[in-house]
N, CA and C atoms as an extended XYZ file, in Angstrom:
549
Properties=species:S:1:pos:R:3:atomname:S:1:resname:S:1:resid:I:1 pbc="F F F"
N        55.739       97.883      131.406 N   MET     1
C        56.120       96.496      131.292 CA  MET     1
C        57.581       96.355      131.705 C   MET     1
N        57.853       95.365      132.513 N   ARG     2
C        59.202       95.161      133.012 CA  ARG     2
C        59.968       94.232      132.085 C   ARG     2
N        61.301       94.492      131.958 N   SER     3
C        62.159       93.645      131.123 CA  SER     3
C        62.557       92.407      131.888 C   SER     3
N        62.596       91.284      131.197 N   PRO     4
C        63.065       90.058      131.861 CA  PRO     4
C        64.511       90.237      132.315 C   PRO     4
N        64.870       89.562      133.421 N   LYS     5
C        66.217       89.678      133.979 CA  LYS     5
C        67.282       89.255      132.988 C   LYS     5
N        67.014       88.262      132.160 N   TRP     6
C        68.032       87.796      131.221 CA  TRP     6
C        68.390       88.861      130.198 C   TRP     6
N        67.430       89.728      129.828 N   MET     7
C        67.726       90.803      128.883 CA  MET     7
C        68.639       91.848      129.526 C   MET     7
N        68.446       92.105      130.805 N   ILE     8
C        69.297       93.056      131.517 CA  ILE     8
C        70.718       92.507      131.620 C   ILE     8
N        70.836       91.217      131.929 N   VAL     9
C        72.150       90.575      132.040 CA  VAL     9
C        72.884       90.653      130.695 C   VAL     9
N        72.202       90.371      129.609 N   ILE    10
C        72.820       90.435      128.279 CA  ILE    10
C        73.235       91.866      127.961 C   ILE    10
N        72.377       92.841      128.258 N   ALA    11
C        72.700       94.242      127.974 CA  ALA    11
C        73.924       94.701      128.756 C   ALA    11
N        73.994       94.335      130.033 N   VAL    12
C        75.148       94.707      130.856 CA  VAL    12
C        76.403       94.017      130.345 C   VAL    12
N        76.305       92.748      129.979 N   THR    13
C        77.455       92.000      129.456 CA  THR    13
C        77.976       92.638      128.175 C   THR    13
N        77.066       92.979      127.265 N   LEU    14
C        77.481       93.620      126.015 CA  LEU    14
C        78.102       94.986      126.280 C   LEU    14
N        77.552       95.730      127.209 N   LEU    15
C        78.104       97.039      127.550 CA  LEU    15
C        79.513       96.893      128.103 C   LEU    15
N        79.689       95.965      129.028 N   LEU    16
C        81.017       95.751      129.613 CA  LEU    16
C        82.006       95.225      128.578 C   LEU    16
N        81.571       94.360      127.697 N   ALA    17
C        82.459       93.826      126.659 CA  ALA    17
C        82.913       94.929      125.725 C   ALA    17
N        82.041       95.872      125.435 N   GLY    18
C        82.401       96.980      124.559 CA  GLY    18
C        83.339       97.965      125.223 C   GLY    18
N        83.340       98.006      126.554 N   CYS    19
C        84.194       98.948      127.285 CA  CYS    19
C        85.568       98.386      127.581 C   CYS    19
N        85.701       97.080      127.541 N   SER    20
C        87.006       96.500      127.874 CA  SER    20
C        87.984       96.762      126.740 C   SER    20
N        89.233       96.936      127.105 N   LYS    21
C        90.282       97.215      126.126 CA  LYS    21
C        91.170       95.987      126.027 C   LYS    21
N        91.269       95.347      124.855 N   PRO    22
C        92.124       94.177      124.749 CA  PRO    22
C        93.587       94.552      124.943 C   PRO    22
N        94.353       93.608      125.446 N   THR    23
C        95.773       93.858      125.596 CA  THR    23
C        96.409       93.921      124.222 C   THR    23
N        97.529       94.643      124.072 N   PRO    24
C        98.171       94.735      122.757 CA  PRO    24
C        98.527       93.369      122.199 C   PRO    24
N        98.976       92.454      123.074 N   GLU    25
C        99.347       91.134      122.597 CA  GLU    25
C        98.139       90.387      122.034 C   GLU    25
N        96.972       90.562      122.700 N   ALA    26
C        95.776       89.867      122.240 CA  ALA    26
C        95.231       90.463      120.957 C   ALA    26
N        95.391       91.776      120.774 N   SER    27
C        94.818       92.417      119.599 CA  SER    27
C        95.767       92.444      118.410 C   SER    27
N        97.034       92.121      118.608 N   MET    28
C        98.021       92.150      117.530 CA  MET    28
C        97.993       90.813      116.795 C   MET    28
N        97.759       90.813      115.499 N   PRO    29
C        97.814       89.569      114.754 CA  PRO    29
C        99.194       88.919      114.894 C   PRO    29
N        99.254       87.595      114.827 N   ALA    30
C       100.506       86.873      115.032 CA  ALA    30
C       101.627       87.370      114.124 C   ALA    30
N       101.343       87.686      112.883 N   GLY    31
C       102.365       88.146      111.947 CA  GLY    31
C       102.634       89.631      112.028 C   GLY    31
N       101.994       90.327      112.955 N   GLY    32
C       102.187       91.762      113.084 CA  GLY    32
C       100.940       92.503      112.656 C   GLY    32
N       101.023       93.784      112.638 N   LEU    33
C        99.904       94.638      112.278 CA  LEU    33
C        99.610       94.530      110.798 C   LEU    33
N        98.352       94.370      110.465 N   SER    34
C        97.963       94.338      109.066 CA  SER    34
C        97.058       95.518      108.765 C   SER    34
N        97.477       96.349      107.853 N   LEU    35
C        96.682       97.497      107.457 CA  LEU    35
C        95.834       97.211      106.228 C   LEU    35
N        96.029       96.043      105.648 N   ASP    36
C        95.396       95.742      104.364 CA  ASP    36
C        93.893       95.957      104.379 C   ASP    36
N        93.195       95.516      105.427 N   SER    37
C        91.746       95.611      105.434 CA  SER    37
C        91.250       96.930      106.009 C   SER    37
N        92.142       97.744      106.583 N   LYS    38
C        91.709       98.965      107.234 CA  LYS    38
C        91.866      100.205      106.365 C   LYS    38
N        92.912      100.260      105.570 N   VAL    39
C        93.228      101.475      104.841 CA  VAL    39
C        93.475      101.143      103.376 C   VAL    39
N        92.814      101.821      102.459 N   PRO    40
C        93.042      101.546      101.040 CA  PRO    40
C        94.472      101.897      100.637 C   PRO    40
N        95.024      101.154       99.687 N   GLU    41
C        96.386      101.398       99.200 CA  GLU    41
C        96.541      102.802       98.628 C   GLU    41
N        95.451      103.386       98.142 N   SER    42
C        95.525      104.714       97.548 CA  SER    42
C        95.614      105.831       98.598 C   SER    42
N        95.435      105.486       99.869 N   ALA    43
C        95.470      106.503      100.924 CA  ALA    43
C        96.881      107.046      101.096 C   ALA    43
N        96.962      108.324      101.446 N   SER    44
C        98.268      108.934      101.696 CA  SER    44
C        98.830      108.406      103.002 C   SER    44
N       100.132      108.636      103.230 N   ASN    45
C       100.755      108.195      104.474 CA  ASN    45
C       100.071      108.824      105.677 C   ASN    45
N        99.709      110.094      105.578 N   GLN    46
C        99.035      110.759      106.683 CA  GLN    46
C        97.666      110.133      106.917 C   GLN    46
N        96.924      109.841      105.845 N   ASP    47
C        95.613      109.208      105.978 CA  ASP    47
C        95.742      107.841      106.640 C   ASP    47
N        96.807      107.087      106.315 N   ARG    48
C        97.000      105.772      106.907 CA  ARG    48
C        97.146      105.881      108.423 C   ARG    48
N        97.959      106.811      108.891 N   SER    49
C        98.168      106.926      110.328 CA  SER    49
C        96.907      107.430      111.025 C   SER    49
N        96.114      108.264      110.357 N   LEU    50
C        94.887      108.765      110.953 CA  LEU    50
C        93.797      107.703      111.007 C   LEU    50
N        93.874      106.691      110.163 N   ALA    51
C        92.835      105.675      110.094 CA  ALA    51
C        92.905      104.689      111.247 C   ALA    51
N        94.040      104.591      111.915 N   LEU    52
C        94.184      103.658      113.018 CA  LEU    52
C        93.759      104.314      114.329 C   LEU    52
N        93.068      103.586      115.207 N   PRO    53
C        92.703      104.156      116.501 CA  PRO    53
C        93.953      104.552      117.283 C   PRO    53
N        93.890      105.689      117.971 N   VAL    54
C        95.048      106.201      118.706 CA  VAL    54
C        95.546      105.161      119.711 C   VAL    54
N        94.644      104.521      120.432 N   SER    55
C        95.072      103.544      121.443 CA  SER    55
C        95.810      102.379      120.791 C   SER    55
N        95.386      101.964      119.603 N   TYR    56
C        96.056      100.859      118.916 CA  TYR    56
C        97.458      101.263      118.494 C   TYR    56
N        97.605      102.479      117.956 N   VAL    57
C        98.917      102.975      117.541 CA  VAL    57
C        99.823      103.088      118.753 C   VAL    57
N        99.312      103.635      119.868 N   GLU    58
C       100.121      103.765      121.077 CA  GLU    58
C       100.527      102.397      121.613 C   GLU    58
N        99.609      101.441      121.615 N   ASP    59
C        99.933      100.087      122.064 CA  ASP    59
C       101.012       99.486      121.177 C   ASP    59
N       100.891       99.665      119.880 N   ARG    60
C       101.866       99.119      118.934 CA  ARG    60
C       103.224       99.772      119.145 C   ARG    60
N       103.240      101.085      119.342 N   GLU    61
C       104.497      101.785      119.595 CA  GLU    61
C       105.186      101.225      120.831 C   GLU    61
N       104.417      100.939      121.856 N   GLN    62
C       104.994      100.394      123.089 CA  GLN    62
C       105.508       98.974      122.872 C   GLN    62
N       104.797       98.183      122.067 N   LEU    63
C       105.273       96.834      121.732 CA  LEU    63
C       106.592       96.900      120.975 C   LEU    63
N       106.699       97.823      120.033 N   VAL    64
C       107.941       97.990      119.266 CA  VAL    64
C       109.075       98.392      120.201 C   VAL    64
N       108.830       99.385      121.048 N   LEU    65
C       109.865       99.845      121.972 CA  LEU    65
C       110.288       98.722      122.919 C   LEU    65
N       109.331       97.944      123.375 N   LYS    66
C       109.633       96.803      124.251 CA  LYS    66
C       110.512       95.787      123.509 C   LYS    66
N       110.206       95.527      122.244 N   LYS    67
C       110.990       94.579      121.448 CA  LYS    67
C       112.405       95.115      121.216 C   LYS    67
N       112.534       96.404      120.938 N   VAL    68
C       113.858       97.011      120.743 CA  VAL    68
C       114.674       96.874      122.027 C   VAL    68
N       114.063       97.175      123.165 N   ASP    69
C       114.760       97.051      124.446 CA  ASP    69
C       115.162       95.602      124.718 C   ASP    69
N       114.278       94.670      124.379 N   GLU    70
C       114.585       93.247      124.549 CA  GLU    70
C       115.796       92.842      123.698 C   GLU    70
N       115.803       93.272      122.435 N   MET    71
C       116.921       92.933      121.554 CA  MET    71
C       118.220       93.589      122.050 C   MET    71
N       118.114       94.805      122.545 N   LYS    72
C       119.282       95.514      123.078 CA  LYS    72
C       119.896       94.714      124.234 C   LYS    72
N       119.059       94.084      125.032 N   GLY    73
C       119.546       93.301      126.162 CA  GLY    73
C       120.067       91.926      125.789 C   GLY    73
N       119.590       91.373      124.676 N   LYS    74
C       119.929       89.985      124.327 CA  LYS    74
C       120.979       89.836      123.232 C   LYS    74
N       120.986       90.742      122.251 N   LEU    75
C       121.936       90.617      121.141 CA  LEU    75
C       123.296       91.170      121.558 C   LEU    75
N       124.280       90.320      121.539 N   LYS    76
C       125.630       90.685      121.981 CA  LYS    76
C       126.652       90.318      120.921 C   LYS    76
N       127.751       91.059      120.904 N   LEU    77
C       128.851       90.730      120.004 CA  LEU    77
C       129.313       89.303      120.260 C   LEU    77
N       129.651       88.591      119.171 N   GLY    78
C       130.186       87.238      119.293 CA  GLY    78
C       129.159       86.125      119.238 C   GLY    78
N       127.852       86.457      119.255 N   LEU    79
C       126.833       85.406      119.144 CA  LEU    79
C       126.880       84.779      117.753 C   LEU    79
N       126.528       83.504      117.662 N   THR    80
C       126.457       82.825      116.366 CA  THR    80
C       125.088       83.078      115.734 C   THR    80
N       124.959       82.751      114.449 N   ARG    81
C       123.656       82.870      113.766 CA  ARG    81
C       122.595       82.035      114.481 C   ARG    81
N       122.976       80.830      114.861 N   GLU    82
C       122.028       79.942      115.538 CA  GLU    82
C       121.548       80.547      116.853 C   GLU    82
N       122.448       81.156      117.599 N   GLU    83
C       122.065       81.786      118.863 CA  GLU    83
C       121.138       82.974      118.619 C   GLU    83
N       121.420       83.769      117.605 N   VAL    84
C       120.566       84.915      117.278 CA  VAL    84
C       119.198       84.428      116.820 C   VAL    84
N       119.162       83.405      115.988 N   GLN    85
C       117.879       82.857      115.528 CA  GLN    85
C       117.080       82.302      116.704 C   GLN    85
N       117.744       81.716      117.679 N   ALA    86
C       117.047       81.214      118.871 CA  ALA    86
C       116.449       82.375      119.663 C   ALA    86
N       117.163       83.475      119.763 N   ILE    87
C       116.655       84.666      120.456 CA  ILE    87
C       115.433       85.216      119.726 C   ILE    87
N       115.518       85.283      118.396 N   LEU    88
C       114.411       85.815      117.597 CA  LEU    88
C       113.239       84.849      117.501 C   LEU    88
N       113.545       83.565      117.596 N   GLY    89
C       112.509       82.563      117.405 CA  GLY    89
C       112.125       82.411      115.945 C   GLY    89
N       113.027       82.815      115.053 N   ALA    90
C       112.753       82.755      113.613 CA  ALA    90
C       114.078       82.741      112.856 C   ALA    90
N       113.998       82.356      111.597 N   LYS    91
C       115.187       82.354      110.743 CA  LYS    91
C       115.487       83.770      110.269 C   LYS    91
N       116.757       84.036      110.133 N   LEU    92
C       117.206       85.306      109.581 CA  LEU    92
C       117.188       85.228      108.066 C   LEU    92
N       116.993       86.356      107.440 N   GLU    93
C       117.041       86.435      105.985 CA  GLU    93
C       118.413       86.966      105.570 C   GLU    93
N       119.021       86.338      104.580 N   GLN    94
C       120.308       86.808      104.062 CA  GLN    94
C       120.119       88.202      103.469 C   GLN    94
N       121.037       89.100      103.776 N   ALA    95
C       120.952       90.474      103.265 CA  ALA    95
C       122.162       90.771      102.397 C   ALA    95
N       121.951       91.637      101.423 N   ASP    96
C       123.015       92.050      100.511 CA  ASP    96
C       123.360       93.494      100.810 C   ASP    96
N       124.654       93.775      100.989 N   ASP    97
C       125.066       95.156      101.264 CA  ASP    97
C       125.482       95.893       99.999 C   ASP    97
N       125.375       95.238       98.847 N   ASN    98
C       125.763       95.823       97.557 CA  ASN    98
C       127.206       96.336       97.563 C   ASN    98
N       128.027       95.755       98.407 N   ALA    99
C       129.431       96.155       98.568 CA  ALA    99
C       129.565       97.625       98.956 C   ALA    99
N       128.501       98.188       99.568 N   ASP   100
C       128.515       99.587       99.974 CA  ASP   100
C       129.068       99.797      101.384 C   ASP   100
N       129.028       98.752      102.197 N   LEU   101
C       129.414       98.905      103.597 CA  LEU   101
C       130.851       98.452      103.816 C   LEU   101
N       131.608       99.295      104.461 N   GLU   102
C       132.999       98.968      104.774 CA  GLU   102
C       133.169       99.018      106.280 C   GLU   102
N       132.609       98.028      106.960 N   ASN   103
C       132.643       98.022      108.417 CA  ASN   103
C       133.331       96.788      108.992 C   ASN   103
N       133.961       95.998      108.138 N   GLY   104
C       134.661       94.812      108.597 CA  GLY   104
C       133.827       93.541      108.612 C   GLY   104
N       132.549       93.653      108.335 N   SER   105
C       131.695       92.465      108.303 CA  SER   105
C       131.907       91.717      106.996 C   SER   105
N       131.727       90.376      107.030 N   ASP   106
C       131.891       89.600      105.799 CA  ASP   106
C       130.574       89.061      105.244 C   ASP   106
N       129.486       89.182      106.013 N   SER   107
C       128.159       88.826      105.521 CA  SER   107
C       127.115       89.543      106.380 C   SER   107
N       125.867       89.537      105.889 N   TYR   108
C       124.815       90.306      106.543 CA  TYR   108
C       123.510       89.525      106.565 C   TYR   108
N       122.689       89.839      107.572 N   SER   109
C       121.342       89.278      107.686 CA  SER   109
C       120.386       90.401      108.041 C   SER   109
N       119.101       90.133      107.797 N   LYS   110
C       118.084       91.121      108.165 CA  LYS   110
C       116.869       90.404      108.729 C   LYS   110
N       116.097       91.149      109.483 N   TYR   111
C       114.871       90.624      110.074 CA  TYR   111
C       113.987       91.817      110.413 C   TYR   111
N       112.685       91.710      110.180 N   THR   112
C       111.769       92.784      110.538 CA  THR   112
C       110.765       92.294      111.569 C   THR   112
N       110.385       93.197      112.447 N   PHE   113
C       109.417       92.914      113.502 CA  PHE   113
C       108.096       93.600      113.182 C   PHE   113
N       106.996       92.947      113.528 N   PHE   114
C       105.654       93.511      113.391 CA  PHE   114
C       105.356       93.932      111.951 C   PHE   114
N       105.565       93.000      111.031 N   ASN   115
C       105.306       93.264      109.607 CA  ASN   115
C       103.818       93.313      109.315 C   ASN   115
N       103.468       94.147      108.358 N   SER   116
C       102.127       94.141      107.813 CA  SER   116
C       102.039       92.950      106.852 C   SER   116
N       100.936       92.291      106.819 N   SER   117
C       100.758       91.101      105.994 CA  SER   117
C       101.098       91.364      104.529 C   SER   117
N       102.017       90.586      103.990 N   GLY   118
C       102.379       90.673      102.584 CA  GLY   118
C       103.314       91.812      102.220 C   GLY   118
N       103.753       92.599      103.178 N   TYR   119
C       104.603       93.750      102.869 CA  TYR   119
C       106.044       93.291      102.650 C   TYR   119
N       106.623       93.671      101.515 N   ASP   120
C       108.008       93.319      101.193 CA  ASP   120
C       108.528       94.328      100.180 C   ASP   120
N       109.450       95.173      100.609 N   ARG   121
C       110.025       96.188       99.712 CA  ARG   121
C       111.166       95.574       98.913 C   ARG   121
N       111.005       95.449       97.630 N   GLN   122
C       112.054       94.935       96.752 CA  GLN   122
C       112.784       96.065       96.036 C   GLN   122
N       112.254       97.291       96.158 N   ASP   123
C       112.812       98.407       95.391 CA  ASP   123
C       113.920       99.173       96.115 C   ASP   123
N       114.264       98.773       97.334 N   ILE   124
C       115.361       99.429       98.049 CA  ILE   124
C       116.376       98.372       98.483 C   ILE   124
N       117.655       98.725       98.517 N   PRO   125
C       118.675       97.759       98.938 CA  PRO   125
C       118.458       97.310      100.387 C   PRO   125
N       118.930       96.117      100.701 N   ASP   126
C       118.745       95.551      102.033 CA  ASP   126
C       119.332       96.410      103.144 C   ASP   126
N       120.429       97.078      102.868 N   HIS   127
C       121.095       97.842      103.920 CA  HIS   127
C       120.549       99.262      104.080 C   HIS   127
N       119.568       99.637      103.286 N   VAL   128
C       118.960      100.965      103.372 CA  VAL   128
C       117.708      100.868      104.247 C   VAL   128
N       117.558      101.823      105.144 N   ILE   129
C       116.408      101.830      106.052 CA  ILE   129
C       115.127      102.103      105.272 C   ILE   129
N       114.120      101.279      105.500 N   ASP   130
C       112.814      101.447      104.856 CA  ASP   130
C       112.008      102.487      105.642 C   ASP   130
N       112.328      103.747      105.404 N   GLU   131
C       111.678      104.827      106.131 CA  GLU   131
C       110.170      104.843      105.886 C   GLU   131
N       109.764      104.617      104.646 N   ASP   132
C       108.336      104.619      104.314 CA  ASP   132
C       107.613      103.500      105.063 C   ASP   132
N       108.208      102.313      105.100 N   GLY   133
C       107.601      101.191      105.814 CA  GLY   133
C       107.440      101.474      107.297 C   GLY   133
N       108.422      102.134      107.896 N   LEU   134
C       108.343      102.490      109.310 CA  LEU   134
C       107.285      103.566      109.545 C   LEU   134
N       107.283      104.593      108.713 N   LYS   135
C       106.358      105.718      108.896 CA  LYS   135
C       104.906      105.331      108.664 C   LYS   135
N       104.660      104.348      107.810 N   THR   136
C       103.288      103.934      107.509 CA  THR   136
C       102.865      102.693      108.297 C   THR   136
N       103.675      102.308      109.269 N   ASN   137
C       103.385      101.149      110.124 CA  ASN   137
C       103.334       99.828      109.364 C   ASN   137
N       103.966       99.765      108.212 N   LYS   138
C       104.047       98.493      107.482 CA  LYS   138
C       105.038       97.561      108.180 C   LYS   138
N       106.049       98.141      108.835 N   ILE   139
C       106.960       97.380      109.692 CA  ILE   139
C       107.114       98.146      111.004 C   ILE   139
N       107.367       97.407      112.064 N   GLY   140
C       107.552       98.045      113.362 CA  GLY   140
C       109.002       98.390      113.627 C   GLY   140
N       109.905       97.502      113.241 N   ALA   141
C       111.341       97.712      113.440 CA  ALA   141
C       112.092       96.826      112.466 C   ALA   141
N       113.272       97.288      112.048 N   ALA   142
C       114.087       96.531      111.087 CA  ALA   142
C       115.471       96.286      111.688 C   ALA   142
N       115.824       95.014      111.785 N   LEU   143
C       117.116       94.592      112.324 CA  LEU   143
C       118.050       94.260      111.164 C   LEU   143
N       119.258       94.792      111.216 N   PHE   144
C       120.280       94.516      110.210 CA  PHE   144
C       121.528       94.076      110.972 C   PHE   144
N       122.054       92.901      110.631 N   ILE   145
C       123.182       92.325      111.362 CA  ILE   145
C       124.377       92.154      110.438 C   ILE   145
N       125.540       92.558      110.939 N   GLY   146
C       126.806       92.304      110.252 CA  GLY   146
C       127.518       91.153      110.956 C   GLY   146
N       127.991       90.178      110.159 N   TRP   147
C       128.685       89.000      110.695 CA  TRP   147
C       130.153       89.047      110.288 C   TRP   147
N       131.005       88.560      111.146 N   LYS   148
C       132.423       88.415      110.821 CA  LYS   148
C       132.869       87.075      111.398 C   LYS   148
N       133.368       86.217      110.521 N   ASN   149
C       133.771       84.873      110.932 CA  ASN   149
C       132.629       84.126      111.638 C   ASN   149
N       131.421       84.276      111.090 N   GLN   150
C       130.218       83.596      111.579 CA  GLN   150
C       129.767       84.051      112.971 C   GLN   150
N       130.239       85.191      113.425 N   LYS   151
C       129.861       85.736      114.732 CA  LYS   151
C       129.273       87.138      114.541 C   LYS   151
N       128.339       87.510      115.423 N   LEU   152
C       127.736       88.835      115.359 CA  LEU   152
C       128.833       89.875      115.559 C   LEU   152
N       128.973       90.738      114.554 N   HIS   153
C       130.027       91.747      114.537 CA  HIS   153
C       129.469       93.136      114.846 C   HIS   153
N       128.242       93.382      114.424 N   LEU   154
C       127.532       94.629      114.694 CA  LEU   154
C       126.067       94.418      114.342 C   LEU   154
N       125.212       95.296      114.841 N   TYR   155
C       123.812       95.272      114.406 CA  TYR   155
C       123.217       96.661      114.537 C   TYR   155
N       122.136       96.869      113.783 N   SER   156
C       121.351       98.100      113.906 CA  SER   156
C       119.871       97.726      113.905 C   SER   156
N       119.099       98.529      114.616 N   ILE   157
C       117.642       98.389      114.609 CA  ILE   157
C       117.066       99.769      114.323 C   ILE   157
N       116.324       99.869      113.222 N   ALA   158
C       115.631      101.112      112.872 CA  ALA   158
C       114.183      100.994      113.347 C   ALA   158
N       113.701      102.042      114.000 N   TYR   159
C       112.340      102.039      114.535 CA  TYR   159
C       111.882      103.475      114.777 C   TYR   159
N       110.585      103.657      114.941 N   ILE   160
C       110.031      104.967      115.280 CA  ILE   160
C       109.965      105.044      116.810 C   ILE   160
N       110.620      106.055      117.378 N   HIS   161
C       110.594      106.209      118.834 CA  HIS   161
C       109.312      106.940      119.229 C   HIS   161
N       108.556      106.404      120.196 N   PRO   162
C       107.280      107.017      120.567 CA  PRO   162
C       107.397      108.434      121.136 C   PRO   162
N       108.532      108.766      121.751 N   LYS   163
C       108.658      110.091      122.357 CA  LYS   163
C       108.698      111.208      121.327 C   LYS   163
N       109.559      111.072      120.321 N   ASP   164
C       109.715      112.165      119.362 CA  ASP   164
C       109.140      111.850      117.978 C   ASP   164
N       108.597      110.632      117.813 N   LYS   165
C       107.961      110.202      116.552 CA  LYS   165
C       108.926      110.250      115.363 C   LYS   165
N       110.226      110.159      115.642 N   GLN   166
C       111.245      110.147      114.592 CA  GLN   166
C       111.811      108.734      114.451 C   GLN   166
N       112.375      108.470      113.273 N   ILE   167
C       113.057      107.197      113.075 CA  ILE   167
C       114.381      107.261      113.830 C   ILE   167
N       114.591      106.260      114.662 N   HIS   168
C       115.843      106.148      115.415 CA  HIS   168
C       116.623      104.963      114.880 C   HIS   168
N       117.926      105.027      115.063 N   LEU   169
C       118.796      103.916      114.709 CA  LEU   169
C       119.582      103.527      115.957 C   LEU   169
N       119.233      102.356      116.483 N   LEU   170
C       119.984      101.764      117.580 CA  LEU   170
C       121.111      100.984      116.929 C   LEU   170
N       122.335      101.256      117.327 N   LEU   171
C       123.481      100.635      116.671 CA  LEU   171
C       124.453      100.093      117.712 C   LEU   171
N       124.751       98.801      117.610 N   LEU   172
C       125.818       98.196      118.399 CA  LEU   172
C       127.030       98.137      117.483 C   LEU   172
N       128.021       98.969      117.799 N   HIS   173
C       129.236       99.081      116.993 CA  HIS   173
C       130.159       97.888      117.253 C   HIS   173
N       131.098       97.616      116.339 N   PRO   174
C       132.037       96.505      116.527 CA  PRO   174
C       132.890       96.619      117.792 C   PRO   174
N       133.055       97.839      118.309 N   ASP   175
C       133.836       98.011      119.540 CA  ASP   175
C       132.982       97.847      120.798 C   ASP   175
N       131.695       97.516      120.633 N   GLY   176
C       130.798       97.295      121.767 CA  GLY   176
C       130.019       98.524      122.196 C   GLY   176
N       130.307       99.679      121.608 N   LYS   177
C       129.588      100.907      121.944 CA  LYS   177
C       128.167      100.824      121.392 C   LYS   177
N       127.212      101.226      122.216 N   LEU   178
C       125.810      101.197      121.820 CA  LEU   178
C       125.311      102.637      121.711 C   LEU   178
N       124.739      102.982      120.539 N   THR   179
C       124.166      104.316      120.341 CA  THR   179
C       122.728      104.166      119.878 C   THR   179
N       121.917      105.178      120.185 N   ASP   180
C       120.509      105.210      119.772 CA  ASP   180
C       120.166      106.669      119.488 C   ASP   180
N       120.125      106.996      118.196 N   GLU   181
C       119.920      108.394      117.802 CA  GLU   181
C       118.949      108.489      116.636 C   GLU   181
N       118.266      109.646      116.532 N   PRO   182
C       117.420      109.854      115.350 CA  PRO   182
C       118.282      109.936      114.093 C   PRO   182
N       117.714      109.489      112.979 N   ILE   183
C       118.480      109.570      111.729 CA  ILE   183
C       118.173      110.870      111.009 C   ILE   183
């Protein structure tokens, strides 16, 4: 018995749809990667990273690196808060340095990229890098900005570099020097 042509068309369409790979932008939720429905909270950090498809993790790593490179090109000394917020397309969050930083800045802001839904670490100070959040893909990158006289005085971006899988700190120093090194 021969199959009707419409069944063959549907089978081929479903096969092709299953083989296509969505672009990272299309597959990334608007608020960033959400692990909530994929990995139980009781899972270890290693189990969390193993639970995500390799292609998805690689795509996400490339999105993070692309965002870091974009910020490196756009964030410059002397920008105002409004200009930085326009670049980010979002409001900055006020950050507290707990009077621990002596770098000449008079106020601080923070912003995270590619957040997991509902993730917010309240147990670590704002100026401390959330290593656990980065390693478990709860955040993609963390921006910390120092302001002086309402102008961008310095900034840092903490992220996992895809090449060596280590946390890197991209830092624009007050003298304009840019460094990017593992922590």
